[in-house]
C-alpha positions as CSV (number, residue, x, y, z in Angstrom):
1,M,91.7,65.2,77.4
2,P,89.3,66.4,80.1
3,D,89.0,70.2,80.5
4,T,90.8,71.3,83.6
5,G,87.9,73.6,84.5
6,R,85.4,70.7,84.4
7,L,87.9,68.6,86.4
8,L,88.1,71.4,89.1
9,A,84.3,71.7,89.1
10,Q,84.0,68.0,89.8
11,V,86.4,68.1,92.7
12,L,84.6,71.1,94.2
13,W,81.3,69.4,93.8
14,N,82.7,66.3,95.7
15,R,83.6,68.6,98.5
16,G,80.0,69.8,98.8
17,L,80.4,73.1,97.1
18,R,77.3,73.5,94.9
19,T,77.2,77.2,93.9
20,R,79.5,79.6,92.1
21,E,79.6,81.7,95.3
22,E,80.7,78.8,97.4
23,A,83.3,77.8,94.9
24,E,84.7,81.3,94.6
25,A,84.9,81.6,98.4
26,F,86.8,78.3,98.6
27,L,89.2,79.1,95.7
28,A,89.8,82.7,96.8
29,P,89.5,83.0,100.6
30,S,89.0,86.6,101.6
31,W,90.2,88.0,104.9
32,E,87.7,90.8,104.7
33,A,84.7,88.7,103.7
34,H,85.3,85.4,105.5
35,I,86.9,86.1,108.8
36,H,84.5,86.6,111.7
37,D,84.8,89.3,114.3
38,A,86.4,87.9,117.5
39,K,83.9,89.9,119.5
40,L,81.2,87.5,118.4
41,F,82.4,85.2,121.2
42,R,79.7,86.0,123.8
43,R,82.1,85.9,126.7
44,M,85.0,87.6,125.0
45,D,84.5,91.1,126.5
46,G,84.6,89.8,130.0
47,A,87.7,87.8,129.5
48,V,89.5,90.7,127.8
49,A,88.5,93.1,130.5
50,K,89.8,90.7,133.2
51,V,93.2,90.3,131.5
52,L,93.6,94.1,130.8
53,D,92.8,94.8,134.4
54,A,95.4,92.3,135.6
55,V,98.0,93.9,133.2
56,K,97.1,97.4,134.5
57,I,97.6,96.6,138.1
58,G,100.6,94.4,137.6
59,E,99.1,91.1,138.6
60,K,101.0,87.9,137.9
61,I,99.6,86.0,134.9
62,T,100.4,82.4,134.1
63,V,99.7,80.9,130.7
64,H,99.0,77.2,131.2
65,G,99.3,75.4,127.9
66,D,98.9,71.8,126.7
67,Y,102.0,69.9,125.6
68,D,101.2,69.4,121.9
69,A,101.7,71.7,119.0
70,D,98.3,73.3,119.4
71,G,98.9,74.1,123.1
72,V,102.5,75.3,122.5
73,T,101.6,77.6,119.6
74,G,98.6,79.0,121.3
75,S,100.6,79.6,124.5
76,T,103.4,81.2,122.4
77,M,100.9,83.6,120.8
78,I,99.2,84.7,124.1
79,I,102.5,85.1,125.9
80,T,103.9,87.2,123.0
81,V,100.9,89.5,123.1
82,L,100.9,89.8,126.9
83,K,104.5,90.8,126.9
84,K,103.8,93.4,124.2
85,L,101.2,94.8,126.5
86,G,103.7,94.9,129.4
87,A,102.2,92.1,131.5
88,D,103.9,90.2,134.2
89,V,103.6,86.8,132.6
90,D,105.1,83.4,132.8
91,S,104.2,79.9,131.5
92,Y,103.4,76.4,132.8
93,I,103.1,73.3,130.6
94,P,102.7,70.0,132.5
95,H,105.0,67.0,131.8
96,R,103.1,64.7,129.5
97,D,103.9,61.5,131.4
98,K,104.4,62.7,135.0
99,E,101.5,65.1,135.2
100,G,99.2,64.3,132.4
101,Y,96.7,66.5,130.4
102,G,95.1,69.6,131.7
103,L,95.2,71.8,134.8
104,S,95.7,69.7,138.0
105,K,95.1,70.5,141.6
106,E,98.8,70.1,142.3
107,T,99.6,72.7,139.6
108,V,97.0,75.1,141.2
109,G,99.0,74.8,144.4
110,K,102.3,75.6,142.6
111,L,100.8,78.6,140.9
112,K,99.4,79.9,144.2
113,T,102.9,79.6,145.8
114,G,104.3,81.5,142.8
115,N,101.9,84.4,143.5
116,C,99.8,83.9,140.3
117,K,96.6,85.9,140.3
118,L,95.3,85.0,136.8
119,I,95.5,81.6,135.0
120,I,95.0,81.5,131.2
121,T,94.6,77.8,130.1
122,V,95.3,77.1,126.4
123,D,94.1,74.0,124.7
124,C,92.8,72.6,128.0
125,G,90.7,73.7,130.9
126,I,87.1,73.3,129.7
127,A,86.8,70.0,131.6
128,C,88.8,71.1,134.7
129,V,85.8,72.1,136.8
130,D,87.1,71.1,140.2
131,E,90.6,72.4,139.5
132,I,89.3,75.9,138.4
133,A,87.0,76.0,141.4
134,L,90.0,75.3,143.7
135,A,92.0,78.1,141.9
136,K,89.1,80.5,142.6
137,N,89.0,79.5,146.2
138,E,92.7,80.2,146.4
139,G,92.2,83.7,145.0
140,M,93.0,83.1,141.3
141,E,90.7,83.8,138.4
142,T,90.9,81.7,135.2
143,V,90.4,82.4,131.5
144,V,89.8,79.2,129.5
145,V,90.9,79.2,125.8
146,D,89.9,75.8,124.6
147,H,88.1,73.7,121.9
148,H,87.9,70.3,123.6
149,T,84.9,68.2,124.6
150,F,83.3,69.4,127.9
151,G,81.1,67.7,130.4
152,E,77.7,68.5,131.9
153,N,79.2,71.1,134.2
154,L,81.3,74.0,133.0
155,P,84.2,75.7,134.9
156,D,83.5,78.9,136.9
157,G,85.7,81.1,134.7
158,H,85.9,83.3,131.6
159,L,85.3,80.7,128.9
160,I,86.4,81.3,125.3
161,H,85.3,78.1,123.5
162,P,83.5,78.1,120.1
163,G,81.5,74.9,120.8
164,L,79.7,75.8,124.1
165,P,75.9,75.3,123.9
166,D,75.1,79.0,124.2
167,E,78.0,80.3,122.2
168,T,77.2,82.8,119.5
169,Y,80.4,82.6,117.5
170,P,79.4,81.2,114.1
171,F,82.4,78.9,113.3
172,K,82.6,75.9,115.6
173,H,85.7,74.1,114.3
174,L,88.7,76.3,115.3
175,A,91.8,74.7,116.8
176,A,92.9,76.0,120.1
177,V,95.5,78.2,118.3
178,G,92.6,79.6,116.3
179,V,90.7,80.4,119.5
180,S,93.9,81.9,120.9
181,Y,94.2,84.1,117.9
182,K,90.7,85.4,118.3
183,F,91.5,86.1,122.0
184,C,94.7,87.9,121.1
185,C,92.9,90.0,118.5
186,S,90.4,91.2,121.1
187,L,93.2,91.8,123.6
188,I,95.0,94.0,121.1
189,E,91.9,95.9,120.2
190,G,91.1,96.5,123.9
191,A,94.7,97.6,124.5
192,R,94.5,100.1,121.7
193,L,91.2,101.5,123.0
194,N,93.0,102.0,126.4
195,G,95.7,104.1,124.7
196,M,98.4,101.5,124.1
197,D,100.5,101.9,121.0
198,I,100.2,98.6,119.1
199,P,101.3,98.9,115.4
200,A,98.6,98.5,112.8
201,G,98.7,95.0,111.3
202,Y,100.5,93.5,114.3
203,E,97.9,90.8,114.6
204,K,98.6,89.4,111.1
205,W,102.2,88.5,112.1
206,L,100.7,86.0,114.6
207,L,99.2,83.9,111.8
208,D,102.4,81.9,111.3
209,L,101.6,80.2,114.6
210,V,98.0,79.6,113.6
211,A,99.1,77.9,110.4
212,I,101.0,75.3,112.4
213,A,98.4,73.9,114.7
214,T,95.4,74.3,112.3
215,V,97.2,71.5,110.4
216,T,98.6,69.5,113.3
217,D,95.5,69.4,115.4
218,M,93.5,67.9,112.5
219,V,90.6,70.4,112.5
220,P,88.8,70.6,109.2
221,L,90.3,73.0,106.6
222,I,87.0,74.5,105.7
223,G,85.3,77.7,106.4
224,E,87.2,80.1,108.6
225,N,90.0,77.5,109.2
226,R,90.7,77.6,105.4
227,V,91.1,81.3,105.5
228,L,93.3,81.3,108.6
229,E,95.5,78.6,107.1
230,T,95.8,80.3,103.7
231,Y,96.9,83.6,105.2
232,G,98.8,81.8,107.9
233,L,101.0,80.1,105.3
234,K,101.7,83.5,103.6
235,V,102.9,84.8,106.9
236,F,104.8,81.7,107.8
237,N,106.7,82.0,104.5
238,K,107.8,85.5,105.6
239,T,108.1,84.8,109.3
240,K,110.3,87.0,111.4
241,R,110.2,84.5,114.3
242,P,113.8,83.2,114.9
243,G,112.5,79.9,116.3
244,L,110.6,79.1,113.1
245,Q,113.5,80.2,110.9
246,A,115.8,77.9,112.8
247,L,113.3,75.1,112.7
248,M,112.9,75.4,108.9
249,E,116.7,75.5,108.6
250,I,117.3,72.3,110.5
251,A,114.4,70.5,108.8
252,G,115.8,71.4,105.4
253,V,112.8,73.5,104.4
254,A,113.6,76.4,102.1
255,P,112.1,79.7,103.2
256,G,109.1,80.6,101.1
257,S,108.3,76.9,100.3
258,V,106.2,76.0,103.3
259,T,102.8,74.3,102.6
260,S,100.3,72.6,104.9
261,E,102.0,69.3,103.9
262,T,105.4,70.7,105.0
263,I,103.9,71.6,108.4
264,G,102.3,68.2,108.8
265,F,105.4,66.2,108.0
266,A,108.3,68.5,108.9
267,I,107.4,71.3,111.3
268,G,104.6,69.8,113.4
269,P,106.4,66.5,114.3
270,R,109.5,68.4,115.5
271,I,107.4,70.7,117.8
272,N,105.5,67.7,119.1
273,A,108.7,65.7,119.7
274,A,109.5,68.0,122.7
275,G,106.4,67.0,124.7
276,R,106.6,63.4,123.6
277,M,110.3,62.7,124.4
278,D,111.2,65.3,127.0
279,H,109.2,68.5,128.0
280,A,107.2,70.7,125.7
281,S,108.7,73.8,127.4
282,L,111.7,73.3,125.0
283,A,109.4,73.9,122.0
284,L,107.8,76.9,123.8
285,R,111.3,78.4,124.4
286,L,112.2,77.9,120.8
287,L,109.1,79.7,119.5
288,L,109.5,82.5,122.0
289,S,113.2,82.9,121.2
290,E,114.3,86.4,120.1
291,S,117.8,85.3,119.1
292,I,118.6,83.3,116.0
293,D,121.7,81.9,117.8
294,E,119.7,80.7,120.7
295,A,117.0,79.4,118.4
296,R,119.5,77.3,116.4
297,I,120.7,75.6,119.6
298,L,117.1,74.8,120.7
299,A,116.2,73.6,117.2
300,Q,119.1,71.2,117.3
301,E,117.8,69.8,120.6
302,L,114.4,69.3,119.0
303,E,116.0,67.6,116.0
304,L,117.7,65.1,118.3
305,L,114.4,64.4,120.2
306,N,112.6,64.0,116.9
307,K,115.1,61.3,115.7
308,L,114.7,59.6,119.1
309,R,111.0,59.7,118.7
310,Q,111.3,58.1,115.2
311,D,113.6,55.3,116.5
312,T,111.5,54.6,119.5
313,T,108.2,54.5,117.5
314,R,109.7,52.0,115.0
315,K,110.7,49.7,117.9
316,M,107.2,50.0,119.5
317,M,105.6,49.2,116.1
318,A,107.7,46.1,115.8
319,E,106.7,45.0,119.2
320,A,103.0,45.7,118.5
321,E,103.2,43.5,115.3
322,K,104.4,40.6,117.4
323,M,101.6,41.1,119.9
324,H,98.7,41.7,117.5
325,E,96.8,38.6,116.4
326,A,94.3,38.5,113.6
327,S,90.7,38.2,114.9
328,D,87.1,39.2,114.2
329,D,87.2,41.9,116.9
330,K,86.1,45.3,115.5
331,I,88.6,47.2,117.7
332,I,92.3,46.6,118.4
333,V,93.5,47.0,122.0
334,L,97.2,46.7,122.7
335,W,99.4,47.5,125.7
336,K,102.9,47.0,127.0
337,E,104.3,48.3,130.3
338,A,107.5,49.5,128.7
339,W,105.8,51.6,126.1
340,S,106.1,55.3,126.4
341,P,102.6,56.8,127.0
342,S,103.8,59.8,124.9
343,L,104.0,57.6,121.8
344,V,101.1,55.3,122.1
345,G,98.9,57.7,120.1
346,L,101.3,57.3,117.2
347,I,101.0,53.5,117.4
348,A,97.2,53.8,117.5
349,G,97.2,56.1,114.5
350,R,99.4,53.9,112.4
351,Y,97.4,50.8,113.2
352,L,94.2,52.6,112.3
353,E,95.7,53.4,108.9
354,Q,96.8,49.8,108.4
355,Y,93.7,47.9,109.7
356,S,90.9,50.4,109.2
357,R,89.3,49.8,112.6
358,P,89.4,51.6,115.9
359,V,92.6,51.2,117.9
360,V,93.6,51.7,121.5
361,A,97.2,51.6,122.6
362,I,98.4,51.8,126.2
363,G,101.7,52.3,127.9
364,S,102.9,52.8,131.5
365,H,104.7,55.4,133.6
366,D,105.3,55.3,137.3
367,G,102.6,52.7,137.9
368,N,100.0,54.6,135.9
369,W,98.7,53.2,132.6
370,I,98.1,55.9,130.0
371,G,96.5,55.3,126.6
372,S,95.3,56.8,123.4
373,G,92.6,55.9,121.0
374,R,92.2,56.6,117.3
375,S,89.1,55.7,115.3
376,I,87.2,55.7,112.0
377,S,84.9,58.6,111.5
378,A,81.8,56.4,112.1
379,Y,82.7,55.4,115.6
380,N,83.1,57.8,118.6
381,I,86.2,56.5,120.4
382,T,85.9,59.0,123.2
383,D,82.4,57.8,124.1
384,A,83.4,54.2,123.7
385,V,86.4,54.6,126.1
386,K,84.3,56.5,128.6
387,A,81.6,53.8,128.6
388,A,84.0,50.9,128.7
389,G,86.1,52.6,131.3
390,E,83.4,53.3,133.9
391,G,84.8,52.4,137.3
392,I,88.2,51.7,135.7
393,L,89.6,54.9,134.3
394,T,90.8,57.8,136.4
395,R,90.4,60.2,133.6
396,S,89.4,60.4,129.9
397,G,88.6,62.9,127.2
398,G,89.0,63.8,123.5
399,H,87.2,64.0,120.2
400,V,85.2,61.7,118.0
401,Q,88.2,60.1,116.4
402,A,90.9,60.6,119.0
403,C,91.0,60.3,122.8
404,G,93.3,60.0,125.8
405,F,92.7,58.3,129.1
406,A,94.5,56.9,132.2
407,L,94.0,54.1,134.9
408,D,96.1,53.3,137.9
409,D,95.4,49.5,138.1
410,G,96.9,47.3,135.4
411,T,95.0,44.3,136.6
412,K,91.8,45.9,135.1
413,L,93.2,46.1,131.5
414,D,91.7,42.8,130.5
415,T,88.3,43.9,131.7
416,F,88.7,47.2,129.9
417,K,89.7,45.4,126.7
418,A,86.7,43.1,126.9
419,R,84.3,46.0,127.4
420,L,85.8,47.8,124.4
421,I,85.4,44.8,122.2
422,E,81.8,44.4,123.3
423,H,81.1,48.1,122.7
424,A,82.7,48.0,119.3
425,S,80.8,44.9,118.2
426,A,77.9,47.1,117.1
427,I,80.0,48.8,114.4
428,P,78.5,47.8,111.0
429,E,80.9,45.6,109.0
430,N,80.7,47.9,106.0
431,E,82.2,50.7,108.1
432,L,85.4,48.6,108.5
433,I,86.1,48.1,104.8
434,P,89.0,50.3,103.7
435,Q,87.9,52.7,101.1
436,I,89.6,55.2,98.8
437,L,87.3,58.0,97.7
438,I,88.0,58.8,94.0
439,D,87.2,62.3,92.8
440,A,87.2,61.4,89.2
441,E,88.2,58.7,86.7
442,L,90.7,60.0,84.2
443,P,92.6,58.9,81.1
444,L,96.4,59.0,81.7
445,S,96.6,61.9,79.2
446,A,94.9,64.1,81.8
447,V,98.1,64.0,84.0
448,T,99.5,67.4,82.7
449,S,101.0,70.5,84.2
450,D,97.7,72.3,83.7
451,S,95.8,69.7,85.7
452,A,98.5,69.7,88.4
453,D,98.4,73.5,88.6
454,S,94.6,73.3,88.8
455,V,94.7,70.8,91.6
456,A,97.3,72.9,93.4
457,G,94.8,75.8,93.5
458,L,92.8,73.7,96.0
459,E,95.5,74.1,98.6
460,P,95.9,74.2,101.6
461,F,95.1,70.5,101.9
462,G,94.3,68.7,105.2
463,M,91.4,67.3,107.1
464,G,88.1,68.2,105.4
465,N,90.0,69.1,102.2
466,P,92.3,66.1,101.2
467,K,94.3,66.0,98.1
468,P,92.0,65.0,95.2
469,I,92.5,61.3,94.2
470,F,92.0,60.2,90.7
471,A,91.8,56.7,89.1
472,T,92.9,55.3,85.7
473,R,92.2,51.7,84.7
474,G,94.2,49.4,82.4
475,V,97.4,51.4,82.5
476,R,100.4,49.7,80.8
477,V,103.6,49.5,82.7
478,L,106.7,50.1,80.6
479,S,109.2,49.7,83.5
480,C,109.2,49.5,87.3
481,D,111.9,49.5,90.0
482,T,112.5,50.7,93.5
483,M,114.3,53.9,94.6
484,G,115.6,55.3,97.8
485,A,118.5,54.2,100.0
486,S,116.7,51.1,101.2
487,G,114.5,50.6,98.1
488,S,111.5,51.7,100.1
489,H,109.8,53.6,97.2
490,L,108.3,52.4,93.9
491,R,109.1,54.1,90.6
492,L,107.1,53.3,87.5
493,S,107.0,54.4,83.9
494,L,103.4,54.2,82.5
495,V,102.0,54.6,79.0
496,D,98.5,55.2,77.8
497,E,96.8,53.9,74.7
498,N,98.2,56.8,72.6
499,G,101.8,56.2,73.7
500,R,102.1,59.1,76.1
501,K,104.4,58.3,78.9
502,V,103.9,59.4,82.5
503,K,106.1,58.8,85.6
504,A,104.5,57.5,88.8
505,V,106.0,57.2,92.3
506,G,104.7,55.1,95.1
507,F,106.1,56.3,98.3
508,K,106.8,53.6,100.9
509,M,105.5,51.0,98.3
510,G,108.8,49.4,97.5
511,K,107.7,46.1,99.0
512,R,105.0,45.8,96.4
513,L,107.3,45.7,93.4
514,L,106.5,42.0,92.9
515,D,102.8,42.9,92.6
516,I,103.6,44.7,89.4
517,L,106.4,42.7,87.7
518,H,105.1,40.8,84.7
519,K,101.6,42.4,84.9
520,P,100.6,43.7,81.5
521,T,98.3,46.4,82.9
522,I,97.3,47.8,86.3
523,D,94.5,50.1,87.7
524,I,95.9,53.0,89.7
525,A,94.6,55.5,92.2
526,Y,96.8,58.6,92.5
527,T,97.2,62.3,93.2
528,I,98.6,64.6,90.5
529,A,101.8,66.5,91.4
530,M,104.5,68.5,89.7
531,N,108.1,67.3,89.7
532,E,110.5,70.1,89.4
533,W,114.1,69.2,88.6
534,Q,116.9,71.2,87.1
535,G,114.5,73.8,85.7
536,M,112.2,71.2,84.2
537,R,108.5,70.9,85.3
538,N,106.7,67.6,84.6
539,A,103.4,66.3,86.0
540,E,103.5,62.9,87.5
541,C,101.3,60.4,89.5
542,H,101.8,59.9,93.2
543,L,100.3,56.5,93.8
544,V,97.8,56.0,96.6
545,D,97.1,52.4,95.7
546,F,97.0,50.0,92.7
547,Q,95.7,46.7,91.7
């Protein structure tokens, strides 16, 4: 049986951790040693001074957030802190389909009418050069709290963004909620210096919000993000926020049991459902709620929207399957006028998982065609869409592996598709071959409670730190069947050469039962997990794939 210490060392090595110091920092993230001072943002002092001045003289402040979980949690945090400071603050989140991403010129007009004097954009704004210039011309200053891709020109405002070319902040991969947290920490410090009575440790109670979007926005869980997520989960599991308490209750999540996986599959999707199916202001109201009774009502509304999202997505996937034809094209481009633009990103993501190639999915709302792209790590989908959409798209933006865009002329979709296919033709064939990266090859006897506990010590898992995957060859199958209400999951009993039995579960692999029946042995790729039932703890394999 492999030594669990050596197994852990192998996994850490695979993650690029080569020294004892690096390994210790990874396994035991330290707030004191590994969190950077927010004042290292070179423009932070100016932004904080502007906000505190606005608070002091009673100017109206509007927090303009994005409609996803990153924008909603970041907005919640900044609004909470501004209210603590006594600010005159309200919020604005655009409707995903009707208004689209970012600060618009129309919104600037609305804020002007509402007597806003200071706009704080959250998870958007860095590309809104013209809109922020208009706001300034209308007598409104802007603080931009963002982490997205920016263009050649930057807005004329107070810019808090870790990736700017001249930025001195050492960690470049914060989610917008992480940038918001740094901004709030500096605001609180500035308020204390101005004589405001802010309790010691107040900042730490904001970390439950950081824990959410650091997972949902798919930033790498390395470096400072790992520290923020580790401590954020500790706070989340003790949260005093009625909105999160109600959300856990309706999602069936026991207090104290929240992990990064819980956030990714139970908490995040419910928050995102508001912006996808109705309006993200519902999620913002939930997170800002100060009453558990109000929070439960809002959480119930989110639950209904999440179920509607699931049903609608299943219908769209079925339609996509009928439209998609096998081809040699290195990118998949799908569209349908009836598709909700709010959900096309989910379609693109699922197709990416299924076909291991870039995917663009497009829907329509009020005559505008709005799309999302998802891509393999070797292909910059944002650059591809921008190049293929020249003269066609009305807007576009995003990251290397995810983008959003819009066009107002559906007759140009065929041209857009043809350009994307041409652009993607340069992707090397080997980049499109699905791969499972194995951390170590093990005997089945290594699947023990000790190894499961050792692997659990690598949490929180997420982008940049996935669950370790192991492989075992020539495993004998004693029995196999399906489980779940619709037989959607696979359940196996495996045995090694020494007769030791191990249970294995293949979630959503029920359709592959016939691939195992009557096979004397199989090779398996899996993660190691603990199954706790009626006081018993047993290690088991969670299948990733088998052959």
